[in-house]
C-alpha positions, 0 to 999 in steps of 0.5 A, a space after each residue: 213508269 211508276 213514280 215516287 217522290 221524297 219531299 224534304 223539309 228545311 233541315 234536309 229530313 224527309 217530310 213526305 213520301 208519295 207514290 203512284 201505287 202502293 209500295 213499301 218504303 224503307 229508310 236505311 240510316 247507317 248512323 244508327 247501327 243497332 236500329 238502322 232500317 225504318 219502314 215509312 208508314 205514312 206513304 201517300 198513294 195516288 198519281 194525284 199525290 205525286 202530281 201535287 208534289 211535282 206541280 209545274 216545277 222543272 225536273 233536274 238531274 240527280 247530279 244537280 242536287 245539293 249535298 245532303 251531308 
């Protein structure tokens, strides 16, 4: 299974996206109705990039994530 990581900054914004292989990533922001779809253009590619982000941290479940609103 291929992996993608989304690393957020202190304010909850996306700071870095990494993927095991080349993919297109789109961010959809419904708060901007006329210009709501953005292509993430600085994707970092390679299993080593994903491993770097995950490191040795325990992996939780999506139901345990903080609310992002």
